[in-house]
ROZA-484494 format. One record per residue: residue in one letter; x, y, z of N, C-alpha, C in turn. Coordinates in steps of 0.02 Angstrom, whole numbers, plus 32768, in hexadecimal, padded with zeros to 4 digits. Last residue first. Layout:
<pts>
AXYZXYZXYZ;...
</pts>
This chain:
<pts>
L31D38F5D9B7C32188F489B88322E8F149B54;V316D8FDD9B97317B8FAD9B6231C58F9B9B67;M30FE90069C14314590029C03314F8FCC9BCF;Q306C90679C01308A90249C0030D4902A9BEF;P303190EB9C6B305190D49C2D306F908E9C36;E2F9690DA9CC62FDF90E69CC62FFE90CA9C86;V2EFF91279C9A2F2490E89C9E2F6F90F89C9A;Q2EC991B19CFE2EE091969CBE2F0391539CCA;G2E3391D49D5F2E7A91D39D512E8991BC9D0B;A2DB392489D862DC892079D6B2E11920C9D5B;W2D33929E9DE42D7792959DCC2D8092509DAD;D2CA892C29DDD2CD692E19E0C2D1F92DA9DF6;A2C6092799D842C6092C19D7B2C9392E39DA8;K2C6791F99DB82C9092099D7D2C9492549D70;L2C7791FE9E692C4D92009E2D2C7992139DF2;A2CEE91989EC02CD691D89EA82CA591CF9E6F;E2D38914D9F4F2D0E91469F142CF4918B9F00;F2DD691329F8F2D9F91629F8B2D7991579F4A;A2E3590CB9FF92E1590D49FB82DDB91049FBF;F2ED690ADA0482E9290C5A0472E7790CA9FFF;T2F3F904AA0AB2F319063A0672EE79071A061;Q2F9C9072A1422F69904EA11C2F5F906FA0D7;G2FF390C1A189300F908EA15E2FDD9066A136;A2F8390E0A20F2FC290F0A1EE2FDC90B5A1C6;R2F1390D1A2592F0D90C3A2112F4E90CFA1EB;E2F3F90F1A2DD2F1990B4A2CF2F1990A1A286;Q2F839171A2DF2FA79131A2E82F8090F5A2CE;W2F4591EAA2DE2F5D91D1A29F2F789189A2A3;E2F2B920DA35E2EF291F7A3372F0791DCA2F3;P2FA19243A3922F9291FCA39F2F5891E1A376;R300492B0A3722FC8929FA34B2FB69256A355;D307B92C4A3B3304292EDA3C9300392E3A39F;E30DA9278A37530BE925FA3B430819287A3CB;P30D19260A2C530DC928CA2FE30B99272A33D;L311B91D4A27530DE91F7A28830EB9224A2C4;K3186918BA239319091D0A250314F91F6A25D;Q31259119A1DC31679133A1EB3165917DA200;Q30B190ECA1AB30B790EFA1F430F69115A209;A305D912FA11A30989114A13D3091911AA188;T2FF5910AA088300A9133A0C13043910FA0E5;T2FA6911A9FE62FD090F7A0162FE59127A04E;V2F0A91209F9A2F3E91489FBB2F64911C9FEC;F2EA491219F082EC690FB9F3C2EFE91279F59;L2E1191529EC52E52916D9ED92E6D91439F13;T2DB3911C9E3E2DC491109E842E0A912B9E91;S2DA191299DB72D85915E9DE22D8E91509E2C;M2DBB90D39D4D2DF190FC9D672DD891349D94;D2D5D90769D2F2D5490B89D112D8890EB9D2A;D2D9290069D732D8190029D2C2D7A90469D0B;D2E1E903B9DDD2DDD901D9DD02DCA90259D87;G2E7E90D29E032E74908E9DEB2E2B907C9DE6;F2F0391459E292EBF91379E122EBA90F09DF9;A2F6391659EBA2F5E91439E7A2F15913B9E68;P2FD291C39F282F9191B19F0D2F98918A9ECC;C303D91B49FB8303691B49F6F2FEF91A19F5A;S303E91D7A045307C91D1A01F307391D29FD3;T30109221A0DC2FF9920BA09A3035920DA06B;H30199221A174304F921AA143303491F9A103;G2FA09226A1C42FC29261A1AB2FF49259A174;T2EFC91DFA1AE2F3F91DEA1CB2F6A9210A1A5;L2E8891E6A16C2E8391D8A1B32EC791D5A1D5;L2E7C9272A0F62E85922DA1092E869225A155;S2E2392DFA0862E4392D2A0C62E479287A0D4;I2E43932F9FEB2E1F92FCA0112E4792EBA04F;A2E3293D29FA32E5A939F9FC52E2B936C9FE4;S2E4194469F162E1D94249F4C2E4B93F29F6D;L2E9594A19ECF2E4F94989EBF2E28947B9EF9;F2F1B95119EBA2EFB94E19EE62EB094DE9ED7;Q2F6C95229E1D2F3E953E9E4E2F1E95069E78;G2FBF94F69DB62FD894F69DFA2FAB95149E2E;D2F8B94E79D3A2FB495239D442FC9952B9D8D;P2F3E94739D432F7B94719D1A2FA694B09D20;S2F0E94749DF42F00947D9DAD2F42947A9D85;Y2F1D93F99E742F3294389E572F22943A9E0D;R2EE993AD9F0A2EE293AF9EC12EF293F59EA8;A2F30934F9F912F18938E9F752F19938B9F29;V2F0E92E6A0132F2592E79FCE2F0693249FAD;R2F3F92E2A0C32F1592F6A08B2F3892E8A048;A2F8C92E9A1372F5092BFA1362F2292D3A0FC;A30069328A1412FCB9353A13A2F8A932CA13A;G307892DDA13A306D9304A176302E932DA176;W308492EBA08C309F92CBA0C8309592F9A105;Q300B92EBA01B3034931AA041304592FEA085;A2FF592BC9F752FF192A69FBB302292D19FE3;N2FAA93139EF32FE8930B9F1A2FD992F59F61;W2F7493139E512F6193009E952FA092F09EBC;L2F5E93859DCD2F8E935E9DF42F7493539E3B;C2EFA937C9D3A2F0793989D7C2F3493689DA4;G2ED193499CC12F1393699CC42F2393889D06;E2E6093029CC32E5993489CB12E9C936D9CB2;A2E8792879CF32E71928B9CAE2E6892D29C96;D2F1592AD9D622ED5928F9D502EC3929C9D07;V2FB6927D9D9A2F8E92AC9D722F4E928A9D5B;V2FFE926B9E3D2FE5924D9E002FBA92829DDC;A307F925C9EBC304C92819E973039925A9E58;G30CC92549F6230BB923A9F20308292609EFF;D30E392ED9FB830FA92A89FAF30E492929F6A;P3103938A9FFA30EE93659FBE310E93209FBA;K30C593B5A097310193A5A07230EE9379A036;Y30839419A10E30749400A0CB30B593F5A0A5;E309D9453A18830B0940CA18030A093F1A13B;P306E94D4A19430B594CAA18430CA9482A179;S2FF19524A1732FF994DBA177304094C8A166;D2FF895ABA1632FCA9592A1972FD09546A1A0;A304B95BCA0F7306595CCA13A303995B2A172;T30669588A070302E9575A09B3043957EA0E4;A30D9959FA02C30AA95D7A030306F95C7A05D;N311A952AA02031339557A05331049592A05D;L30E894EE9FB330C494E39FF130E19509A02B;D30D9951D9F173106952B9F4E30DF95259F8F;V30CB94CF9E7B30AA94DC9EBB30DF94E79EF0;F312794EA9E1130E194DB9E0430B794EA9E42;I31B395439DDD318B952F9E17314295259E01;T320A94F99D5131EC95329D7331C295189DAE;K32A094C79CF8326594B89D21324B94F99D41;Q32D694F39C5432DC94F99C9C329A94E79CC0;G32ED94809BC832DE94BF9BE832E194BB9C34;Q32B693DB9BC632D394119B9F32BE94539BC0;P32BB932A9BE532B493709BFC32D593A19BCD;W326E92B99B7232AB92CF9B9432A393189BA9;G31FE92989B2731F892999B6F323792AD9B95;T31F592999A9C321F92669ABD321792639B09;E319792F99A7531A092BD9A4D31C692869A71;P319A93669ACA315A93429AC2316093029A9A;D321693799B40320C93739AF831CC934B9AEC;V31DA93CE9BD331F993969BB131EC939A9B66;P31E994359C6631D6942D9C1F31FC93F29C01;Q31BC94129D0731F5940D9CDA31DD94049C92;R318A94599D983171944A9D5531AD944C9D25;W319294259E4431AE94459E08318A942E9DC9;I315C94499EE33150941E9EA9316694449E6B;I31AB94609F7F319D947C9F3D319194439F0B;R31E0943D9FF93199944D9FF63186946F9FB4;T325C940CA014325994519FFE3212946B9FFA;K32429387A031325993B3A068325A93FCA054;T321E934E9FB331EE93589FE93204938AA01D;D322D93879F1C325C93729F50323893829F91;A31C9934E9E9231D493769ECE3210935C9EF5;W318B935E9DE931AE933A9E1E31B9936A9E58;Y314293489D48314193679D8A316C933D9DB9;A315F936E9C9B3160933F9CD3315C93689D13;C310493A99C0B313193AF9C43312E93729C70;A30AF93939BA230DA93CD9B9E310F93CF9BD5;R304993369B98308E93229B8830BD935D9B80;A2FCD93509BC92FDC936A9B863023935B9B6F;K2FD7931D9C492FAD92FA9C192FBB93109BD2;D307693179C96304093409C7A301893189C46;F30A3929E9D0E30AC92BC9CCC306C92DD9CB4;C310A92869DA330D092789D7930D492A59D3C;I314F92779E3F315D926E9DF8311D925C9DD3;A315392929EC8312092B39E9F312D92AC9E54;N3204929C9EFA31BF92839EFE319492A49EC8;P329F92929F4D327A929C9F0E323792789F0F;T32E292D09FCC32AE929E9FC7328792A99F87;S335C931B9FA4335392F99FE4332192C19FDF;L33D893329F22339493359F3D339293119F80;E344A93359ED1344B93579F12340593639F2D;T3409933F9E27343393239E5C342C934D9E9C;E33A6930E9D9B33B3933D9DD133DE931A9E05;L33B992B09D33339392EC9D2733A093229D5B;V341C923D9CE0341492619D2033F292A39D11;Q33E191BA9C7C33F692009C7F33EA921B9CC5;L33FB912A9C2133EE91449C64340A918A9C68;A33BD90CE9B9D33E1910A9BB033CB91219BF5;G33D3901E9B6F33AF905B9B7F33DC90949B94;G33F98FA29B4333FE8FB09B8A33DF8FF19B9F;D33E08F929ABE34268F919AD3342F8FA39B1C;P33558F9F9AAB33748F5C9AA633BC8F599ABE;S3320900F9B31332E90009AEB33508FBD9AE7;P32CF90809BA532E7903E9B9032F2903A9B45;R330591089BF932DE90F89BBD32F790B59BA2;W32FD91549C963316911C9C6F32E891109C34;R332B91DE9CF532FD91C49CC43320918D9C9D;Y333F92109DA4335591EF9D66331A91E59D36;L337992729E27333F92639DFC3359924A9DB9;T33C392509EC533CA925F9E7E338A924C9E5A;G33FB927F9F6D33CD92629F3C33D9927A9EF5;Q343F92BD9FD0345B927E9FB83431925E9F80;G340F9330A012343A93379FD7345792F79FBB;M340792F9A0BC33F8932BA08834299323A04E;E33DA9256A0F3340B928DA0EE33FB92BAA0B3;G338C91E8A10E336C9228A109339B9263A105;A33C6916DA10933C7918EA14A33A691D3A149;K33C0914FA08433999126A0B133939146A0F6;S33B691D5A01133DB91B6A04733AC918DA073;M336B91AC9F70337491D69FAB339D91B09FDF;T333491BA9EC4335691979EFB335F91C89F35;G32AC91AE9E4F32D791D49E7B32F891A79EAE;M328791929DA4329091779DE732BE91A59E0F;W322891799D11324A91A79D3D324E91899D83;F322D91269C79321C911F9CC0324891509CE7;G31E2912D9BD2321891309C0331FF91269C4A;G317C91389B77319E90F89B7D31D990F89BAC;W313A91AF9B7E316691A59B44318C91639B47;P30F591C49BF430CE91B49BB830F891A59B7A;D3153916D9C78313B91A99C55311991969C14;A314091199D14314A91169CCB313091569CAC;R318C914F9DAD315191479D83316691419D3A;G31BA915E9E5C31C8914E9E16318891449DEF;D320A91819EFA31D291869ECC31E991759E85;N329691299F1E325A91449F3F322291479F0C;S332390BD9F3E32F290DD9F1232B990F99F3B;R33AA90E99FAE337690BC9F95334B90E29F63;T345190E99FF5341891089FD333E690D29FBD;L34B990A2A029349E90D7A053346190F9A034;P34F7904B9FD434C8902EA00434A69063A030;N351B90579F34351690859F6C34E2906B9F9E;D3518900E9EC2355590099EEA355490379F27;A34A5902F9E8234A98FEC9E9F34E58FE59ECC;E347890A19E41349690A79E84349B90649EA8;I3426903C9DDA342690829DEE343E90869E37;E34258FCE9D4F343B8FDC9D93343E90279D9F;C33A68F8F9CF433D18FCA9CF733E58FD79D40;L33708F109D0133748F2F9CBF33A48F6A9CBE;M33698E769D5333828EBA9D55338C8ED59D0F;E32DF8E139D6B33168E1F9D3C332B8E699D3E;D32998D9E9DC632A98DE59DCE32E78DF59DA5;A32108D319DDC324F8D3E9DBA325B8D899DB7;H31968D119E1031C28D399E3A32088D439E1B;S31328CD79DC6316E8CAE9DD4319E8CCF9E05;D30D18D419DCD30BF8CFB9DD930FC8CD19DEC;L31098DBB9DB130DE8DB69DEC30CD8D6E9DFD;N31AA8DDE9D8631718DB39D7431478DA69DB2;F31F88E789D6831E38E479D9B31A68E219D83;R32848EC99D3332458EAD9D1B32338E739D48;S32CD8F589D8932CB8F119D7532868EFF9D5B;L333E8FD79DAD32FE8FC79D8E32FF8F7F9D75;G339A8FE59E48338C8FF59E0333468FE29DED;T33AE8FD59ED033E58FC29EA433D78FD09E5A;E333A8FF89F103377901A9F2533B390089EF9;S32C38FF69E8732DD8FE19EC7331D90069ED7;A32358FEA9E24326B90179E38328190039E7F;I31FE8F739DB032058F849DF732408FB29E01;L31868F529D3C31C88F709D4331CB8F899D8B;L312C8EB89D4131338EFD9D55317C8F129D4C;H30CF8E3C9CE6310D8E5B9CFA31048EA49D0F;D305A8E049CB4307F8DDF9CE730BB8E039D04;H30238E5A9C542FF88E3C9C8730208E1F9CC1;D30A78ED59C4C30738EAC9C2D304C8E8B9C65;V30D58F459C9730F58F309C5830C48F079C2E;W30B98FCF9D0130A28F8E9CE730BF8F829CA2;A312D90089D7C310690149D4030EF8FD09D27;A3153903F9E26314C900E9DF03128902C9DB4;A31B290529EC03186906B9E8B318690399E52;S320490139F2531DD904F9F3331AB90659EFF;V32688FAA9F8D32448FB39F4E32108FEA9F59;N32FD8F769FD932C78FA79FD832AA8FAD9F92;R33188EC49FCA332F8F099FC832F28F369FCB;D32E58E499FB333218E4C9FDC333F8E929FDF;F32308E3D9FC1326E8E499F9D32A98E4B9FCE;Q31948DE99FBA31CC8DFF9FE3320B8E069FB9;W30EE8E0F9F9C312B8DF69F7E31668E139FA5;T30498DEC9FD030898E0A9FE030C08DE79FB9;L2F988E099FD92FD18DEA9FB930118E109FCB;A2EFA8DE5A01C2F358E0FA0212F718DE9A006;Q2E628DCB9FC42E9E8DAD9FE42ED88DDE9FE3;G2DFA8DFD9F7B2DF68E019FC32E328DE59FE8;D2E298DEF9EF82DEE8DC99F0F2DEC8DC59F5C;L2EC18E2C9F282E9D8E0D9EF12E668DE19F0D;R2F3A8EAA9F4C2EFE8E849F612EDE8E679F22;S2FE88EC39F762FAE8EC99F4B2F738EA69F6D;L30948EF99F8830548EE29FA2301D8EEA9F6E;L313F8EDC9F9E310B8EEF9F6E30CA8ED19F87;T31BC8F07A01831828EE0A00131598F049FCC;N321E8F39A07032318F15A03331F88EECA016;N32098F8DA0D832018F45A0E632088F1AA0A8;V32149009A0A032498FF4A0CE32438FABA0E3;I319F900CA04931E49014A03232168FF4A062;D31228FB8A01931398FCEA05B31858FD1A054;F30C08FE29F8730FD8FCB9FA830FF8FE09FF2;W303E8FA19F1930608FD79F3D30998FB89F65;F2FBF8F869E9E2FFE8F719EBD301B8FAE9EE2;L2F1B8F579E732F488F8B9E8E2F858F6A9EAD;Q2ED48F189DDE2EF18F0A9E1F2F1F8F439E33;K2EB88EE99D5B2E858F0A9D852E978F039DCF;R2F138EBA9D022F028E8D9D3A2ECA8EA99D65;E2F188F279CAC2F078EE59C922EF28EB59CC9;P2F3B8F979CFA2EFC8F979CD52EE88F549CB9;H2F6F8FA89D9B2F7F8F819D5F2F408F799D36;W2F9590369DF32F5D900D9DDB2F728FEB9D9A;L3006904E9E74300090489E2B2FC4901C9E1B;P305790AA9EF7301D90839EDE301990869E92;G30D190D39F4430D290BB9EFF309590959EE7;E30C990A09FF430DC90CB9FBC30CB90AB9F79;G30DC9095A0A430B59085A06830C390B7A031;L313D9070A114314290A6A0E2311F9090A0A3;T30FF9011A165312C9041A1833134907EA155;C30538FECA15030968FF1A13230C09023A15A;G2FDF8F8AA19130028FC8A1A230488FC8A186;R2F568F50A1382F9A8F42A14E2FBF8F84A159;D2ED88F68A1062EE68F7FA14A2F2B8F6BA164;D2EA38FAFA0712ECE8F7AA08D2EE58F92A0D2;F2E3C900CA0642E478FDBA0302E718FA0A048;I2DCA9052A0BE2E0B9034A0CC2E158FFDA098;E2D7990DBA0742D7B9092A07D2DC3907EA08E;V2D23916DA0A22D63914DA0922D5D9103A0A0;A2CB391DFA05F2CBB91A2A0872CFA917FA071;L2CE59289A05B2CD4924BA0392CDC9211A06A;S2CE89328A0482CD392FCA07E2CBA92BBA05F;H2D6C9387A0072D3693589FF82D27932FA037;S2D919434A01E2D9D93EEA02F2D6193C4A01E;M2DD994C09FD02D9D94999FDC2DB094529FEC;
</pts>
């Protein structure tokens, strides 16, 4: 089932690779990234805001009113939104100029998951990590290797599992975790296999988020849609966008009932000219509370 909803252009700046939207609950403000242009973006009181970095930046978590945890091609840093001070906390592949960070999200146990990938899109160069901060520098664990484009990192509302995908395989995985610590335990299983959508071969799982009912919303690259799945992986519904490369959803606003979606200009197919005009813009969908609501993203305690 598809929802026919009025779409708002939340921000009309065309990102080459828009990604990583995050609603900051204290600032009441959405942040997102244009990865390949090394920028963090936002809006406040109708004004478009930009922070420029010297490296690819792709995902974030909120620390407090003034700070974000930023995932970049060199690792995880604490960034001050006002002073622009940028303190590296954990280097990740900092010595490899051929890879960069991609999707990432704070987990409910105080950790942060982040994937890396080849800047050139080469197969098998990506890795999935989890970092847990502590006074002695924290623990960094490699969770999966030989990935291509790690994506869809998000967490079960019941704290039983994590979700993630390797976009080029078109599979979203369900990884059981220790309910007390969040560290993976046991074997992953298939949550959604988009290879089964033979009528729509372009559906590729990109960023994802879990709503207040425990359902997973997945932006699907090349499909111009965000799809919603039940906690047991059944397709429930989808919302359509004005451009094809949908990259990541995020819930926000006071009641967490607005769905924001980032998109990209990168690698748009030539045979879909109607996708060009709105490519890379950031969209917002309003919903009745009875339709859906999200959850506030976990706070990183550093």
